[in-house]
N, C-alpha and C positions, 0 to 999 in steps of 0.2 A: 636736585641731587637725589640719587637713588637711595633707598633705605630699606632695611629689613624691619617689617612691622612686628613679626614674631618668628621665632625659630624653635622647634622642638625636635628632640632626638631620642633614639632608643634602639632596641633590637631591630626595628623596622628600617632603620636608616635615619633620614631626617626629612622634615617637612618645613618649608619656609614660606611665609607670606611676605611678598616683596612688592614694594612700591617703586616701579622702575621708570627712570627717565634718562638713563645713561647706557650706552652700548656696552656689551661685554665682548671680550676677545674670543676667538675660536678656541674651544676647549672640549674636554670630554670627561666622562665619569665612569667609574668601574661598575656601575649599576644602572639599571633602567631608570629613565627620567621622564616624568609626565608633567606637562605644563598646562594649567587651566586658568582661564581668565575669570577674575572675581568682580572687577569693577574697572571703570576708566575707559580709555580709548582702546580700540582694536590695535594690535601691534604685530610684529613679525619676528621670526627666527630664521636663521640660515642653518638648515640641517643637511649635513653633507654639502652638496653643491646646489641645493634647492631652497629657494626662499619660500617660506610657508607662513600663513597668517594664523594668529591666535585671536579668536573672537568669542563672542557669547555662544556661538553655535559650533565652534570647531576648536578642539584641543590639539596640542602638539605632543608627539611621541618620539622619544630619542632612545635609541638602543645603547647598551653598554659599549663604551669606547667609540661611539659615533661622534664625530666632530660636529659642533654646533656653536652658534653665536647669537646673542641677542642683538637685534638690529633696531636701534631707536630712531624714529623720525622726529626731529626737533619741532616740526609743525604740529605734532599731536600732543595731547595731554598725557599725563602719566597713565600707565597701566598697572593695576594691582593684580599680581600673578600668584597663584598657588603653585609652588614648585615641589614636586615629590622626588626624592632620591631613595629608591627602595632596594633593600638588601635581598639578594637571591635566597639566602638561608631563611629569611623570614617568610618569603613567599612559598618556600618548600613546605612550610607547615600547613598550607592549604591544599596543595597537590604536589607530590614529589617532583614531577617534571617541570613545575614552575620555577625551580632553581635555574632552569635554562634562561631565565631573565637576565643572567649575567653573560649571555652569549650575544654576539653581534647582530643576530637576525631574529630576535624575539618578536619585535613589532614588524609587521610586514610593510607598513606605510608610515610616513612621518606625520600624518594628520588623520583626524577622524571626526565625524559629526557626533556631537554630544547628544545625549538623550535628556529628557526632563529629569529622570532619576539621577543621572550623573551631575547635572547642574544643581539639583537640590542638595545632594550630598556635599558638593564642592562648597556651596554657600554655608551649609551647617558646619563643615570642617573649618572654614575660614573664621566663622564666628566663635567657634570653640577655641581656636588659637588665640584670638583677641582676648576673650574673657576668662579662659582657663587653660593656658598653654601647657600646664603639666598634668592635665587630666588623663586618666587611663581610658576615658571614653574616646579619646582621639584614636588610639591604637586599637582598642578592643572592639570598637563599633564602627566609627566613621571611616577611618583609613582602611580597615578591612573591607567594608562594603564598597568603598570607592575603587580599590584596586581589583577586587573581584569583578566589579562591573566593567572596568576598563579592559582587563585581560580577557574576559569572556566575549567582549564585543570586538576587540581589535587585534586578537591573535588567534591563530589556529590552535587553541590551547589543548585540544585533545591529542594533537599530533606533535606539539612542540617538544623539541629534544629528540625527535625521531632520527633513525639512521640515515634517511635520505638527506636531511639537512647536514648531519655530521659528515657525510661523505663528500659534500660539496665544499667543505672547508679545506684549505691547503694543509699539507702535512706539517707537523711541528718541526722547527729547525732548532737543534740543541744549542746552536750558537746564539740564536735570538733568545731562547729560554735562559741561557746563562746571563745575557745582558739584562733581561728583565729581573732576574734574581738580584743582580748587582744594584739595579735601581731601587728595588724594594728594600734591600738590606740597608742601604745608606743613600737616600736620594740626594742628599746635600753634597756627596762626593762622587756621584756617578759620572761626572764629566759631560761633555757635549757629545753630539752624534759622531764626530770624527774620532774621539777617544774610545767610545763604545765600539765603533766599527773596527778600529785598530786592534782592540783587545779580542774581538771576535774573529780576527783574521780575515776580514772581508773589506772590500772597497766600500767607501762611504755610500756610493749610489746603490750597490748591491745590498748592503746592510739595511739601508733605508727601505728599499723595495721589499725585502724579505720580512722586515719588521711590520710594515704596513699590511702586507698580505696576511700575516699570521694573526695580528691583533685588531686590525681595522683602524688603527690610529698611527700617526707618525711617531718616531721615537721622542721628539720634543713634546708633543701633545701628551703622550703616555707618561713621561716623566713629570710633566707639570701637573697632571691629574693626581699622581701619587703624592706630590708635594702638597697639593690642596687638601687631599684627604688626611694626610698626616697633620697638617696645620689645623684642620677642623677638630680632629681628635684631641690635640693638645689644647686648643682654645677652650674646648668644652670640659675636658676631664683632667687637665693638669694646671699647674701654677706657674709655668714657664713665663718669664718676661718675653714680651713680643719680640724684642731685639734678639734675645738669645735663641728663640724659636727660629727666627729668620736666618740667623747664622748657621744653625744646625741643618737648615734646609738648603744651604748654599748661597745665601744672599749676603753680600758684603756690607750693605747698609740697611738699617731698619726701614728707611724710606723706600728702598727698592722692594723689600718684602711686602710692605703695606700696599704699594702700588700694584704689585703682582696679585695679591690676594683680592684687592678691590676689583681689578680688571677681570678676574675669574669668577668671583662670587657676587659682586655687586656692592659690597660694603667693606669698609676697612676692618682689619682683624680685631681691633679694640671694640668696635660696635658689635661685631659678630659675637664676641665673647660675652659682652654685657647682656645682649638680648637672649642668647642661648641659655644663659645661666639665670635669667630672671625668674623663670618658673622651674620647678623640679622636672627633670626629664621623664617622659613617659616610659614605662617598663613593660 
């Protein structure tokens, strides 16, 4: 059974040390996502439509709103994975244009060869999570060094956020923007794709196509990502009963919400809350 060994959170986003032996459904995140192997067997992720390997020598890079899934091979042993979910506003503090990490094309490739320095920082960060998950050293030193090394190696960071990239993106559709606002305001009552398309005055197929062109994710994946992030915020910072949280997010039964959360995050919401609160969050 997959388990979260440690989770820490703060202005940077969140960092999780995961012991994975169970597949995750296709999903997305509103921030850039970096996956590094710490121990165990090599494993694989589906990023977009491409199957890529996570190994000692290769990390996996996922852009904001890019669909991906963990693909577990039952013939392999568990993989211990360091998963980074990094907030654009935190990266802005290093370089203003690094806030573009919230855009769909921040990383140019889904994989990259690690360096000895990146491997060493990864191991140090994993150890710090195990022995001092609430330490400010995680954010102030280790995570900062790791993200700087990753961005400088795997992005055209001097040009990121430039006008040529912006011009390549499709024009914003106000009807899709309105649907996104509705999802964000009340993800539990947003309805399905057909409802959102009808409210936007578009056919289901046209709405789906416009939404995916504009965001990089399908409406369902986008809405589920919002639900996961709202659930994470509440599990970490609020006292809601898990059943009440699930109802607020649109799930009729607590078991349905628990299964949804586990399929997207890797562990049940009760375990996530317990582990995330075990140490004081890094600030």
